[in-house]
Structures are given as C-alpha cells and as structure tokens.
N, C-alpha and C positions, 0 to 999 in steps of 0.2 A: 775774964776767960782764962784759967791756968794752964798753960800749953808745956810746962818742964817735964820731960821725962815722955809726953803723950807722943803716939806712934802716927805721924801725919803724913799722909801721901797726897802729894800737888799734883793733878794733872792737867797738862796742855802748859808749855814752858814759854810763851810769847810774854809779854812786859806785865800783863798781870798774875800770870803763872811765877815768872821771876820773882816780883815783889811777895806773893805770899810765899815762897817758899823762904825768901831770907827772913821774914817777918816772924815767922814759925820756928827758925834755927835761932834768931836773937833771942825768944821767949824760952830756950832751953828744950825745943820737942827733937826728939829723932825725925828727921826729914828724908824722905824720898820723893825722887820727883819721875814722871812718866811723860811722854810726848809719840804719838805716831810718827813723827817728821824723824829722820835717823840723825839729824843736825840740827836742831832749833838753835836760834841764836844765843838765849840765855844758858847755852849746856856747859861751855867753859867754865864759865864765873861762879854756876851751881856746883860743878864738879870741883871745883878749887878750892871752894869752901867745904868740901867735905860732905855735899850732899851725894848720896847713889842714886843713879840716874837709869833708868828703863828706857831705850830710844828705839825708834822705828816700830813701834808697837807696846801694846800694853801688858804688862805679866799681870797672871792671876795671881802670883805668888805677894805682889805687892797690895793688892789688892784685900787678900785673906790677912795680910799683917797690920794693916790699918786700922787704927782704933778714928781718926779723923781723917775723910777723904776729901780735899778743898779743889774745886772746880774753877779753871778759868772760863770767861763767859762763851767762848767759842766751844766749849766742849758738851754736847749734848748730855742733859743728866738721866737719859732714860737708858744710857749705855748698858749691855748686860752684865758689863764688871761691876760699874757704880750700882744697878739693881741688885747683884749678889752681894755687896759689901752694905749695903742699907740693910738686907734681909739678915747677915751676920751679926748685926749690932751695930755698926760703925755709923758715925755723924756724919751726914754728906751736907756740904755747904759751899755756896760760891767763894769768888776771891774777896768781892765787895762785902759780903757777910762778915766774914773774917775781918776783915780792917775795920769795920765798924764797929766792930767787937772791942779793937784797940784805938778810936778815935775819943780824943781827950776833950771834945766840943760837941756842941751840939750841932745837927745837920740841916740842910734843907735838899730835898731832893726833888727832880724833877724829871717826868718821865712823858712818853707821847709818841705816836707816829712819827712825826715830823714837828720840827722847829726846837727841840730838845735843845742841843747844841749851841743854837743861837741864846734861849733864854737862860741857859747853866750860865754864859760867860757874861750876860745881862747882869743875873744877880751877883754874881761874882765881884762884877765892877763896880756894882752899885754899895755892895757891902763896903769894900775896899774904899770907896769915895766917902763911905759916911765914917772911916777910921777904923774899921772892925779888922782885926788880924784874919784875913780870910784864905782858906783854903778852897783850891778848884779842882775838880778831877773826877773819875769815875769813868764812867765811857766816854769820858772826852776827857784826852791828856792824860794825866799820872792816875795809875791804881789806887784805889783807896789803901791798901795795905801799905804802898809807899808813901801816902800822906800820913795816914796814922802814925808812924816811926817818925814824925816829925810836927806831931800835933800838940805837943805840949806848949800853952800859952794862947794857942788858937781862939778865936773865937767863935768861927763859924765854919764847915766844911760844906761847901755847895759843889754837889753830885749829881752828873747826869746818869741817867738808869736806863738801861736795855730792858726790853724784854726777856732777854736770855739772863741777866743779873737777876731781876724779881723773881724767875723761875728757883732760884736755890737759896730766895732767902727763908729766913727762920725767925729769929727774935729782932730783927732789924726794924727798927722804929725814928722815922723822921719827923724832928719839929714840926718842920712845915714841910708840905709834899704838894707837889702839883703836877697836875695831868692836864696836858694840851690837848690831846684828840686823838682818837683812835680809829684809825682805817686799816683797813687788810694789808698784812705787811709779813712776811717772814712764812707764808703759808706751806713752803717746803719743810716748816720745824714742828708745825701747830697742828692737830688733828683739823680744828675748823678755826672760824673767826673765834667764836664765843670763847673757844680756850684761850686764844690771843689776848682777848680784851679782859679776859679773868687775870690774865697773868699780869697785865697792866696796873690792876687795881690791888695787887698782892702787895705792891708796894704801900698801900696806905693801911692795911689790916692791923698792923698792931700798933696804929696811931690810939692818943686816947684823948680825953674830951678838951682837956687844954692845948691840945694840939691844934695844928690849922691845915685844912687842905684846900688848896685855889684847884677850881673844877670850871671848865670852861662850858658855860651853858648852850652857846652855839652848837656844841658837837651833840650829836644824838646817842652816840655810842657812851660817851662822857655823861651826858645827862641821866641816860635810863640805868646808869650804875650808879648813882650819888649814893644811896642808901648804903652801899658796902663801905661806905667813909664814916668809920666812928668819931673823927674829929670833928672839930666846929668848922663848917664848909663855908668859905668865900667863894661867890659864884663869879663870873665874870662873861662878857660878852659884848657885841656890836651895838645894844641897846638896852636901855636903863630904864628905872632907877632899879639897882640890884644890891639889896642891903642886909648881910655884909657882902662885900665885894667890891662890884667896879664895872665902868661900862665906858663908852665912848660918844662923846657928842663934839662934831665937826672936827677940829684939831685938837682936843681936849679930851684928855682921860681924866674920868670921875672915879677917885677911890673912897669907898665909904666902908671902911672898916667898921664904923660904930661911933657916933658922936657925931663932929663936924664931919662933911664932905672936904675933901681935899682936891684941888684940880691942878694936872700939870698938862703943859703944852707936848703937843707933837709936831708943831710946823715944820720946828728946825731939824728936825731927825733924818739921818740921812737913809735909812734904812727905807727900800722899796714894796711897794706892795700894801693892799690891806689887810694881809694876814700878819705881816711883823706888825700893825698897829695891834694887832692882839697881842701878839710877843712880846711886845713892850708893856701892855696893860697887865698881862702875867706876871712879867718879872718885877713890876713895880710893886704889884699886892705882897708879893712874897717879899721882897725887900722890906717894904712896910712891917709885916708880919715879925720880921727878924728886928725891928727897933732902927731902921735907917729912915732918916729924916726925908722930908718930900724935897729938899736943897739937893742933898747928894744925889737923889734919883732922878731929879729934873738935869742934872748936869751929866748924866750919863746917856738920858735918854737924847740931847742933844747932841753928844759928841760920838756915839758909838757908829761905826762904819759898818758892821756887820761881821764875817767869816768868811774865809776863804774859803773857796767852789760850793759856794750858796748864793747863786742868783748874784753873782760877781761879773761886775763890768771888766771885759778885758782890753779891748781896744774896738776902734772905730776905723773901716777902709774904705774907700768907695762908698762912703754913705751908709755903710752896712754896719750897724753894732753888734758884737759880739760878747755873750754872756756864759760865764761859766757856773753850769749850776748841777756837778757833779755829784756833790752829795744828795740829788735827790734821788734816791734808791727805790721809789714805789709811785705808785700812779697817783697817791693824794698827794706825793711832794712835785708832780709834775701838775699837775690841774693848778696848785698854789703859783708857781712860778708861770704857767701861762696867763694866770688872772693878772698877775701883776704887771705883765709886761704893756707897754705902752704903744706898742708898735706891732704891725705883723710881723711872725716868725717863720723861719724854716728851722724846724724843731727836730733835734737828732736824740732816736730812743734807740737804747740799745744794752748788750752785756749779756750778763748771765740771769736769767730769768727766775725771781724768785715765787713765779706763780700769779703774778699780777693778770689783773684783768683789764685789758688796755680799750675793749670795747666801752666802759665806762667813760672813756675820754671823748669818746665819737662828737657830740653836739658842740664842746670847748673846741675841737679841734675843726669842726665846721667853721666855727665863728674867729678862732684866733691864728690858724696855722695857715700858711700858704701850701707847706708841702712837707712830708715827714722822710726823713731819711733812717731805716733801721739798719743797724749795723752788728756785728758781734754773733756771738754764740744763739742770743735771742731772735735775732735779726726778722730771719722768717715768720717766727711764729708771731712777731709783733706786726710785722705787714700783713700778714692775712686779717689780723684783727682791726685796723686801722684802715686799711685800704677802701673799705666801702665809705668814708667818712673826708678822705681828704687823700690829694694826690700824694701817693707812698711811693719811695725807691728803694733799694736794697743795697747795703754794702757790705763788703767781708770784712774792715776793721774800721776804726775810727777817724786814721788819716786820709783814708778813700771817703769818708762821709764827710768831713769837714771841705773836701775838695770838691764834692756834689753840692753841698750847701753854698759855697760860695760862687757857686755858678747859676744857683738858682735865685739867690737874693739879689733884690736892687736896692737903689738909695732909698733911706727912710725905713728901710725894714730891719730886721734881726735876724741873728743864728744864735739859736739856744741850745746849747748840751744842758738838758735835765733827764738824764735816760731810762728812769724808772726803772733800772735794774742794779744787781750788783755789778762789780767790775771784775770780779776774780775769773773770767774768761780770758783776760789778756794782762791784767794790773794785780799790783799785790796791793791796792785799795782805792776808793775814791780819788783821795788825793793825789794818787798818782796819774791816775786817770785825767783829772783835771789840769795836772801841771803837762802831760803830754798835749790837750787842746789846747791852752796857751802858746805851748811852744807853735804849734802847728799855726795857730791864728797869727801868731809875730811874724811868723818865719816869712809866711806868705804875705804878709802888709809889709814886710822891710823888701821882697821880692819884687 
C-alpha cells in the first residue's frame, strides 16, 4: 500500500489511533487526526510529530479533505461523517486493516465472543516456544499498526480480533483464522444478532483454499455459518472423531489435521473449567497449522496459567474463595464462569448494560448461585431479570457489592465477580474494575 503524499484522516486517538497516525506519517502521508475528547492521551505526542488535530468533536472539513479515513475500533463506522466521506469516494478502513497491509509476516487471527484473549495468548506462546519470532497484539495489547512497524524478520503475527475490527476489514486475509464461539454481545452496536454473527465471519471472507479456518463445531452459531468460510476447515469439539480437526478424550486432546493423529495431555494444565479445554484445543490446532511441533504445544499446555481478570483466583478468607472474572463482560462469559466453578457461589453482576438477556442464566443460577448481588448502572435491570430464579440484592457500587457478598458467603463457598456488563459506568475498563475488586478483597482479608 502506497501512502506517500496521501491525505489520511485518523479518527479516534486511543492506542490504536495513535499507532495508525504514526504509521501513516512514517510512510510519507499527510496526516490529520480527530477525536471527540477534548484532550485524548495521544494528543501531545501527535501534535509534536506535526499532525494536525481536531479535538472535542469531528470537523466535516477533515472528512471532506481525506482520501483515506482510518477508524479506531471504538469509533462507529456508521457515523454520519464517515458515511459522507465514503459516499464522496474516500476509502474507509480500520486501524487493524491498515496495520495488516504493512505487516511483513503471515497472520493468525482469533475471534469469538468469549475466550479470544486466552487463545490468542496461548497461540503466541506456542509459536514462540517452537522458536518462531512471534508478534502478539490486535484487540489484545499492541495495536497492529505498531506491530507492523517492527515486523521485519517476524515469522507470525498472532492477532486477537473483535467484531468492531471486522466491521472495517476490506482486504485483510489471515493464513489461519479461528472462530471460537458466537453469543449475543454488543447488541447496543448491532441491529440484531445475525448482524453481529456475520461481522465475526467477515474475518474469514478473504481466505483462500490453502488457508485454514479453525471452527468450533460445538457452538451452533459457528457451525450454522461454516459454509461462509472459503478456506480449508478444521473443526473441533468435545467429541470426535473430527478430521481434519480435533476433539477431547478424557485428559487428552486428539489433533487430527490429516495423516497420523497426535495426542496431547491436558492433565497438568492449570486452567480451570471445561471451556478452557476447548480453548486449549483451538489454540493447539492453530499452532499446529502454523507449523509448531507437538512438543512445543505440550509445554505451553502444561505451563500456561491464564490471564489476569479471567476467572483469576484472588484469595481465600474464612474458607471463602474469591475469583476475579472482570473480563466476563457478556452473559455467555458469565455462564462459562459459573460452569467452571466447583463450589456454590455468590455472584456479582453489574456495570454498564450491553443489552444482555440475563434471564437466560436462570436455570444455571438456580443450580450454581446461592445469591446474586446486582451493582452499578445496570444493577436494577439485572435484578429484575434474575430475581425470579435466585435470591438477589441490589448494591450501588462494587465496594458495597463485595461487602454484601462477604456477609452472604460461608466456608466452602466462593464469591465470583463475573459482571456480564461493560465497566464504563465507573471504570476505564475491565482491568481497572478487576484491580479494584482485588484491592477490596485483600483489604478486607487483612482487616
């Protein structure tokens, strides 16, 4: 892609927007940048680099000027200014698309409603263990435009992909693409579930016959759309045989890409829950498709301890275990966390509603939850949905919810923060919410 002297407008100046603006500038483009915030974190650095900024709102003049509009993932591609630029003939792409066009190595891309950060990290570690020079980022960690700047000599880029990023894909083509699951999420952004699911499969639309698509056969919303993938399909699930693909047998994963079957053991894996066995299987198949040997994959299976704020054990006090699953920001993630627990729980649900339907958790709550504490902006709405199934209380904030949960839970039980909601009613992100939860738990334990 040639950007020299091209008029490029970057919209949204978080980490992704900053990386996109600097990459375009390094390629000789004329760059402007815009953000609705009056002083986004990247503003000073971009201004010092000579980039003209429009802050506190978007200027129609910038969109009229641009030949290429690059959107950060959080920017809605349906904004009137964006639509007007597209009608005028400007190319509109996302930051991930721009970065991918400058990547000097093939890519593995992982998407799904839940588990994609875990699987992305696993694949990255498996390829690194195999001796490949590996870049890891995308929706997780480093923006693709930043990875691209240092991709010379790399063997693989392993990228987590959100639906917001697939919405703005154009030419992007992963050599290995993984779709883990599709459950209702971000329904405040999409007109219906079908549109959200179709966005996930856009990631595979440019693959070719010699590429690999790893698809979960156990997820009905993935399986029903499998014919949308033009590549060679490897399927995986709890039961087999699945060829080409993989399945689980007791404490083993059977990998059957073609030819002789390979068996890897999961008995030593520190990851909790049956859903994580499927995550390990998906990651192992993706790494195998990239050329990683079974020995390297097995070493990571045995050692990977999971991600922060994803069903993370925090502490035990008075016989009560506390788990931080702040990354569980949708109803499907809550269900997976509840299924993974080996004891009865007091569950903390709440935050900013993404129009999730918590009534679907009813039977599971009846079996696994002693009580639900509903907190934050969405607390009252969640309380109305779950109270017919389980004892439910309201709390104005997370601190109060933790105090109520501590009073409700007894020895041999657990307190689980798996909020099923975004965090932006009170926090900058799920990580800050999880860190606050851990602080509250540890302060109370010491006290």
